[in-house]
C-alpha positions as CSV (number, residue, x, y, z in Angstrom):
1,M,91.2,47.0,112.1
2,D,92.8,48.5,108.9
3,K,96.3,49.7,109.5
4,D,95.6,53.1,108.0
5,I,92.5,53.5,110.1
6,A,94.4,52.4,113.3
7,A,97.2,54.9,112.5
8,L,94.6,57.7,112.0
9,V,92.9,56.9,115.3
10,E,96.2,57.1,117.1
11,E,97.0,60.4,115.4
12,V,93.6,61.8,116.4
13,R,94.0,60.6,120.0
14,G,97.5,62.2,120.2
15,F,96.0,65.5,118.9
16,C,93.2,65.4,121.4
17,D,95.7,64.8,124.3
18,R,97.8,67.7,123.2
19,H,94.9,70.1,123.0
20,G,92.9,68.7,125.9
21,I,89.7,67.9,124.1
22,A,87.5,64.9,124.0
23,E,87.4,62.6,120.9
24,S,83.7,63.4,120.5
25,T,84.5,67.1,120.5
26,F,87.1,66.5,117.7
27,G,84.6,64.5,115.7
28,R,81.8,67.1,116.0
29,H,84.0,70.0,114.8
30,A,86.1,68.1,112.2
31,V,83.2,66.4,110.4
32,N,80.1,67.1,112.5
33,D,80.1,63.5,113.9
34,G,80.7,63.1,117.6
35,K,80.9,59.3,117.4
36,L,83.3,59.2,114.5
37,V,86.5,58.3,116.4
38,S,84.9,55.7,118.6
39,R,83.4,53.9,115.5
40,M,86.8,54.0,113.8
41,A,88.4,52.5,116.9
42,N,85.9,49.7,116.6
43,G,86.9,48.9,113.0
44,S,84.5,51.1,111.0
45,W,85.7,52.2,107.5
46,I,85.7,55.8,106.5
47,E,85.6,57.6,103.1
48,E,88.8,59.2,101.8
49,E,87.1,62.6,102.0
50,T,86.4,62.2,105.7
51,S,90.0,61.4,106.3
52,R,91.0,64.5,104.4
53,R,88.6,66.7,106.4
54,M,90.1,65.3,109.7
55,H,93.6,66.1,108.6
56,D,92.6,69.5,107.3
57,F,91.0,70.3,110.7
58,M,94.1,69.3,112.6
59,A,96.3,71.3,110.3
60,R,94.1,74.4,110.7
61,V,94.4,74.1,114.5
62,D,98.1,73.7,114.3
63,R,98.4,76.8,112.1
64,G,96.4,78.8,114.6
65,E,93.4,79.4,112.3
66,V,91.1,77.7,114.8
67,V,91.8,78.1,118.5
68,L,91.2,75.3,121.0
69,R,91.0,75.9,124.7
70,G,91.3,72.8,126.8
71,R,92.8,71.1,129.8
72,P,95.0,68.0,130.1
73,R,93.1,64.8,129.8
74,R,91.7,63.4,133.0
75,K,90.4,60.0,134.0
76,K,87.0,59.2,132.6
77,S,85.6,59.3,136.2
78,D,86.6,63.0,136.4
79,S,85.7,64.1,132.8
80,S,81.9,64.1,133.4
81,T,82.1,66.6,136.2
82,E,84.2,69.2,134.3
83,K,84.1,70.5,130.8
84,M,87.5,69.6,129.3
85,A,87.6,72.0,126.4
86,E,86.1,74.8,124.5
87,L,86.5,75.1,120.8
88,I,86.3,78.7,119.5
89,S,85.0,78.3,115.9
90,R,82.0,80.5,116.1
91,E,81.1,83.2,113.5
92,S,82.3,86.0,115.8
93,S,85.7,84.6,116.6
94,V,87.3,83.3,113.4
95,R,90.2,85.7,112.7
96,T,92.8,86.0,110.0
97,P,96.3,87.3,110.2
98,G,97.6,90.3,108.2
99,S,99.9,93.2,108.2
100,F,99.9,95.7,111.0
101,A,99.1,98.6,108.6
102,F,96.2,96.6,107.0
103,H,94.5,95.9,110.3
104,E,95.1,99.4,111.7
105,Q,93.4,100.8,108.6
106,R,90.5,98.4,109.0
107,Q,90.1,99.5,112.6
108,R,90.1,103.1,111.4
109,F,87.4,102.2,108.8
110,H,85.1,100.8,111.4
111,I,85.3,103.9,113.5
112,F,84.8,106.0,110.4
113,A,81.8,104.0,109.2
114,N,80.1,104.0,112.6
115,T,80.6,107.7,113.4
116,T,79.8,109.3,110.0
117,N,76.8,109.1,107.8
118,E,78.6,108.5,104.5
119,S,77.0,105.1,104.0
120,W,73.5,106.6,104.2
121,V,74.3,109.5,101.9
122,V,75.9,107.3,99.3
123,A,73.1,104.8,99.3
124,D,70.5,107.5,98.9
125,R,72.3,108.8,95.8
126,V,72.7,105.4,94.3
127,S,69.1,104.5,95.0
128,A,68.0,107.5,92.9
129,E,70.3,106.5,90.1
130,L,68.9,102.9,90.0
131,A,65.4,104.2,89.1
132,D,66.8,105.2,85.6
133,I,68.4,101.8,84.9
134,S,66.5,98.9,83.3
135,P,67.2,95.2,84.1
136,G,68.6,92.9,81.5
137,R,66.7,90.1,79.9
138,D,67.7,87.6,82.6
139,G,67.6,90.0,85.5
140,F,69.6,92.9,87.1
141,R,73.3,92.4,87.7
142,L,75.1,94.8,90.1
143,L,78.8,95.1,90.8
144,Y,80.0,96.6,94.1
145,A,83.6,97.3,95.0
146,P,85.2,97.4,97.4
147,M,83.2,95.3,99.8
148,D,83.0,97.0,103.2
149,N,80.6,96.6,106.1
150,G,77.5,96.1,104.0
151,I,75.5,99.1,105.0
152,I,75.7,100.9,101.6
153,L,74.9,97.7,99.8
154,T,72.0,96.7,102.0
155,R,70.3,100.1,101.8
156,T,70.9,100.2,98.0
157,L,69.4,96.7,97.6
158,R,66.3,97.7,99.6
159,A,65.7,100.4,96.9
160,L,66.5,98.0,94.0
161,H,64.2,95.3,95.4
162,A,61.4,97.8,95.8
163,L,61.8,98.8,92.2
164,H,62.0,95.3,90.8
165,P,60.3,92.9,93.3
166,D,60.0,90.1,90.9
167,V,63.2,90.4,88.9
168,P,66.2,88.1,89.6
169,V,69.1,90.2,91.1
170,L,72.7,89.2,91.1
171,V,75.1,91.2,93.3
172,A,78.9,90.6,92.7
173,M,81.2,92.0,95.4
174,K,84.9,92.4,95.5
175,G,86.2,92.1,99.0
176,R,89.7,91.7,100.6
177,G,89.6,89.9,103.9
178,L,87.3,87.6,105.8
179,E,86.1,90.6,107.8
180,D,84.6,92.2,104.7
181,L,82.7,89.1,103.8
182,R,81.5,88.4,107.4
183,N,80.2,92.0,108.0
184,T,78.5,92.2,104.6
185,M,76.8,88.8,104.6
186,G,75.7,89.3,108.2
187,R,73.5,92.1,106.8
188,L,72.6,90.7,103.4
189,V,70.9,87.5,104.6
190,D,67.9,89.7,105.3
191,R,67.6,90.5,101.6
192,L,67.2,86.8,100.8
193,A,64.0,86.7,102.9
194,E,62.4,89.8,101.4
195,H,63.6,89.2,97.9
196,P,64.1,85.5,97.3
197,L,65.3,85.9,93.8
198,S,68.6,87.4,94.9
199,A,72.0,85.8,94.5
200,F,75.3,87.1,96.0
201,V,78.8,86.5,94.6
202,M,81.8,87.4,96.8
203,T,85.4,87.2,95.7
204,N,88.7,88.3,97.2
205,M,90.4,88.6,93.8
206,Y,91.6,91.9,92.4
207,L,88.9,94.1,90.8
208,R,90.3,93.4,87.3
209,E,89.7,89.7,88.0
210,A,86.5,90.1,90.0
211,V,84.6,91.6,87.1
212,D,84.5,88.2,85.4
213,L,85.6,86.0,88.3
214,T,88.8,84.9,86.4
215,K,92.2,84.8,87.9
216,R,94.9,86.6,86.0
217,S,97.5,87.7,88.7
218,E,100.5,85.6,89.5
219,D,100.6,86.9,93.1
220,S,99.1,83.6,94.4
221,P,100.1,80.1,92.9
222,E,96.7,78.7,94.0
223,D,93.9,78.0,91.6
224,V,90.5,79.7,92.2
225,V,88.4,77.9,94.9
226,W,84.8,78.2,93.7
227,R,82.0,77.5,96.3
228,D,78.4,77.3,95.3
229,V,76.2,77.6,98.4
230,A,72.5,76.9,98.2
231,L,70.8,77.9,101.4
232,N,67.9,75.9,102.8
233,G,64.9,77.3,104.5
234,N,63.0,80.6,104.0
235,R,63.8,82.6,107.1
236,T,66.6,85.0,107.8
237,Y,67.5,82.9,110.9
238,D,67.9,79.8,108.7
239,F,70.2,81.6,106.3
240,Q,72.3,83.2,109.1
241,G,73.4,80.0,110.6
242,Q,74.3,78.4,107.3
243,V,76.3,81.4,106.2
244,A,78.1,81.5,109.6
245,D,79.3,77.9,109.0
246,L,81.2,79.1,106.0
247,Y,83.6,81.4,107.8
248,G,85.7,78.7,109.3
249,E,86.3,77.1,105.9
250,L,86.9,80.5,104.2
251,S,89.4,81.8,106.8
252,R,92.3,80.1,105.1
253,E,91.4,81.3,101.6
254,W,90.6,84.9,102.6
255,L,93.9,85.5,104.4
256,I,95.6,88.8,103.6
257,H,99.4,89.0,103.0
258,Q,101.4,92.2,102.7
259,G,102.6,92.7,99.1
260,A,104.5,95.4,97.3
261,N,104.0,98.9,98.7
262,S,102.2,97.4,101.7
263,Q,99.2,96.6,99.5
264,P,97.1,93.6,100.5
265,V,97.5,90.4,98.5
266,Y,95.1,87.4,98.7
267,A,96.4,84.0,99.9
268,V,94.0,81.9,97.8
269,P,91.7,83.3,95.1
270,S,88.1,82.5,96.2
271,V,84.6,82.9,94.8
272,V,81.6,82.2,96.9
273,T,78.1,82.2,95.4
274,V,75.2,82.3,97.8
275,Y,71.5,82.0,97.0
276,R,68.3,80.2,98.1
277,A,68.1,76.5,97.2
278,D,64.3,76.8,96.6
279,R,65.0,79.5,93.9
280,A,67.9,77.8,92.1
281,K,65.9,77.0,89.0
282,A,64.6,80.6,88.7
283,L,68.1,82.0,89.1
284,R,69.9,79.6,86.8
285,R,70.2,82.1,84.0
286,I,71.8,84.8,86.2
287,L,74.1,82.7,88.3
288,P,77.7,82.9,87.1
289,K,79.8,79.9,86.3
290,P,83.6,79.5,86.2
291,G,84.9,81.4,83.2
292,D,81.5,83.0,82.5
293,A,82.4,85.4,79.7
294,A,78.8,86.5,79.4
295,L,78.8,88.3,82.7
296,R,77.6,91.9,82.0
297,Y,76.5,94.4,84.7
298,N,73.6,96.8,84.5
299,Y,75.1,98.9,87.3
300,A,78.5,99.1,89.0
301,L,79.3,101.2,92.1
302,L,83.0,101.9,92.8
303,N,83.1,103.5,96.2
304,H,86.7,104.9,96.7
305,P,88.1,102.1,94.5
306,Y,91.7,103.4,94.5
307,L,94.1,105.2,96.7
308,H,95.2,108.8,96.3
309,S,98.7,107.4,95.8
310,H,97.7,105.2,92.9
311,T,98.9,106.3,89.5
312,M,96.6,107.3,86.7
313,T,97.7,104.2,84.8
314,F,96.7,102.0,87.7
315,R,93.3,103.7,88.0
316,L,92.6,103.2,84.4
317,D,94.1,99.8,83.7
318,H,93.3,98.0,87.0
319,V,90.0,99.7,88.0
320,L,88.0,101.8,85.6
321,R,88.6,100.1,82.2
322,P,88.0,96.5,83.4
323,V,84.7,97.6,84.9
324,F,83.6,99.6,81.8
325,D,84.4,96.6,79.6
326,R,81.9,94.5,81.6
327,L,79.0,96.9,81.4
328,A,75.9,95.8,79.5
329,D,74.4,98.0,76.9
330,G,72.9,100.9,78.8
331,G,74.8,99.9,81.9
332,R,76.3,102.5,84.2
333,M,79.3,102.7,86.5
334,T,79.5,105.3,89.3
335,V,82.8,106.3,90.8
336,I,83.0,108.0,94.2
337,Q,86.2,109.6,95.5
338,G,87.3,112.2,98.0
339,L,87.4,115.8,96.9
340,G,90.3,116.9,99.2
341,Q,88.7,120.2,100.2
342,D,87.0,119.9,103.6
343,P,87.8,120.2,107.4
344,A,89.1,116.6,107.4
345,H,91.8,117.5,104.9
346,E,92.5,120.7,106.7
347,I,93.5,118.7,109.8
348,I,95.8,116.6,107.6
349,S,97.4,119.6,105.9
350,C,98.1,121.2,109.3
351,L,99.9,118.1,110.5
352,W,101.5,117.1,107.2
353,P,101.9,120.2,105.0
354,D,103.6,118.1,102.3
355,Q,100.8,115.7,101.8
356,A,100.2,115.1,98.1
357,P,97.1,116.8,96.7
358,V,94.1,114.7,95.6
359,I,93.8,114.0,91.9
360,S,90.4,115.5,90.9
361,R,87.7,113.7,89.0
362,Y,88.3,116.1,86.1
363,D,91.8,114.6,85.6
364,V,90.4,111.1,85.9
365,I,87.6,111.8,83.5
366,R,89.9,113.4,80.9
367,E,92.3,110.4,80.9
368,F,89.4,108.0,81.0
369,R,87.9,109.6,77.9
370,R,91.2,109.0,76.1
371,A,91.3,105.4,77.2
372,L,87.7,104.9,75.8
373,A,88.4,106.3,72.4
374,G,86.2,104.4,69.9
375,E,83.7,103.4,72.5
376,E,80.1,104.7,72.7
377,F,79.6,106.2,76.1
378,S,78.3,109.3,78.0
379,I,79.7,110.9,81.2
380,S,77.8,112.7,83.9
381,G,79.2,114.5,87.0
382,L,81.0,117.3,85.2
383,T,79.5,120.1,87.2
384,D,80.0,120.5,91.0
385,T,76.2,120.9,91.5
386,H,75.6,117.2,90.7
387,A,79.0,115.8,91.5
388,L,79.8,117.0,95.0
389,F,78.1,115.8,98.2
390,R,78.8,116.3,101.8
391,F,78.5,114.0,104.8
392,D,79.2,114.5,108.5
393,M,80.7,113.0,111.6
394,H,77.3,112.9,113.3
395,T,78.5,111.5,116.7
396,L,80.2,114.7,117.7
397,P,78.5,116.9,120.3
398,V,77.3,120.4,119.5
399,I,80.7,122.0,119.7
400,E,79.9,125.7,120.5
401,G,80.6,126.3,124.2
402,Q,81.2,122.6,124.9
403,N,84.4,120.8,126.1
404,L,85.6,118.2,123.7
405,G,86.9,115.0,125.3
406,T,89.8,112.9,124.2
407,Q,87.7,110.2,122.8
408,S,85.7,112.5,120.5
409,L,88.9,114.2,119.4
410,S,90.7,110.9,118.8
411,A,87.7,109.6,116.7
412,A,87.7,112.8,114.7
413,F,91.4,112.5,114.1
414,N,91.0,108.9,113.1
415,N,88.3,109.8,110.6
416,A,90.4,112.5,109.0
417,V,93.4,110.1,108.7
418,Y,91.2,107.4,107.2
419,F,89.4,109.7,104.7
420,A,92.6,111.5,103.6
421,Q,94.4,108.1,103.3
422,V,97.4,109.0,105.4
423,R,100.0,106.3,105.6
424,E,99.7,104.4,108.9
425,E,103.3,104.9,109.8
426,L,102.9,108.7,109.7
427,A,99.8,108.5,111.8
428,Q,101.5,106.4,114.4
429,E,104.5,108.8,114.5
430,V,102.3,111.9,115.2
431,I,100.4,110.0,117.9
432,H,103.5,109.0,119.7
433,E,104.9,112.6,119.6
434,G,102.3,113.9,122.1
435,R,99.0,115.7,122.1
436,Q,99.6,118.1,119.2
437,Y,97.5,116.1,116.8
438,L,94.5,116.4,119.3
439,Q,95.0,120.2,119.6
440,V,95.1,120.6,115.8
441,T,92.0,118.5,115.5
442,E,90.1,120.5,118.2
443,D,91.1,123.8,116.5
444,V,89.7,122.7,113.2
445,L,86.5,121.4,114.7
446,R,85.9,124.6,116.6
447,K,86.7,126.7,113.5
448,H,84.1,124.8,111.4
449,G,81.6,123.9,114.1
450,G,82.1,120.2,113.5
451,L,83.8,117.7,111.1
452,W,82.5,117.2,107.7
453,F,83.8,115.6,104.5
454,V,83.2,116.2,100.7
455,N,83.1,113.4,98.1
456,E,82.8,113.9,94.4
457,A,81.2,111.4,92.0
458,F,81.0,110.8,88.2
459,S,79.2,108.2,86.2
460,V,79.9,106.6,82.8
461,T,77.2,105.0,80.8
462,R,77.8,102.5,78.0
463,K,75.4,103.5,75.2
464,A,73.1,100.8,73.8
465,A,74.3,99.4,70.5
C-alpha cells in the first residue's frame, strides 16, 4: 500500500476513534462512499480531490461546524447491536457562529416576521408595481436586498410568474448569513416547479458588490467562491433535497463575523447560482458569470436596506447609487423604510426619550437627486397618499376588556425594538431592570387598541435612453 494512502487511513481511523464513529459513517459523510476507507486499507488508490474532501471534512468537524455524536469504539461483536454514532449534518441543524447582537437581532426578526403582516403588505404593493415593468430582451432580472425569510420574495415571484409565465426570470439576492439563505431557498424551490425558467443567485457580499457579483471590499482576504448548481429532476421534492445538501458546504463561507460598529462581516465572499439542469440552455443568456458587467436589473426591491444610524453618505454610496447604476433602461428601484411615527416608535420613545429621530424619505430623496445629477430618472412616492402604508401585529388578541399576558407583551416589545432598530445592549438593559418595559408596552397597546407600524416607500425609475 502507498505510504501516503496508509498514513491517511491511519489518520482517518484515529479520527473515527476520537469521535466514536464507524469508518463507513466517515466515508458516507465525507465523500458519500461508505466503503472508501476499507478499500483504501486494501490498497486502492484515490484521487487528490477525494483526499482533499476527506481532510476538509475532518477539519470542519474539528472546528465545530459539523457536530458528531458518538460513543467510544467497541468490539465488532458489539457494534452490530448498538448504533455507535449520529452525525448531525442535516438541513435543519447546520449552524454558524456570530456575534451576540447579530443573533439576538435575527431572533427578533423571526418573531417580528411571524407575528406581523408586513411581508404580505409589501409583497402586494410590489406585485402591483411589477405590472408596469417590461422584461428585457433576455428575460426579467430582479434584485432583492436584504434577503430575509423568503416570504416577500415568494409572494412577489408568484405575481411575476403569473405576469410572465414563459419569460426567463433571474432573481439576485443579497443575504448575510446561512440562515437567510436556508429560509429563503426552502421556500423558493417551489418556484422552480411552477416556473421552470427561473434562476436564483444568492450572495453574502455587501450590496455594492452584490449588484454585479464582484468583490471590492478588503474585509475578507478570501477570493469569491462561485458555485453553479444545476438541479436535476422536475419536482419540488427533488430540488429540496439537492438544495439542502449545499448547506453543509456553505456553512464555512456564510459565517458572520462582527466588524466595526458591530456590523456583520462575511467570512468568505460567496455566490451561489441555482437553476434547473433541464432549462440550462434556455437560461444561458440570463445566467450571470464571474465579472459579468452586463448585469442590468429591470426591478430592484430594497426593503429596509440601511439602518437608522447609517449616515446619508453610506446610504447613497453603499446602497442607493450602486443599485441605480445597475438598473436597465426603464428599470425601477423601490426603497422601503420605517416612517418613525406609529405606536411601535411610541413605545421606544417612552423607554428611550433620546432615541435619534428617523431620517425621512424626503431627506433621502433630496440627497439622492443631487447624487444623480446628469442622469435621466423619475421619482415617485413624494406624497404620503402613495408612499405611506400600515401593517399590524396580527397575532395580538382583541385588546379591549382583555388581559394581556406576558408572552403577548414580550412579543409586542420585541417587535417595537426590532422595527425601531434599538441597539441590542439597550434592549437587554431595560429587560434586566424589571417589568417597566412590559407596562409601557401594555399602556401603548391599550391606548391604540393594538400595535401597528407605518412604512414609507419611494421609487426611482431610470428613463429609457
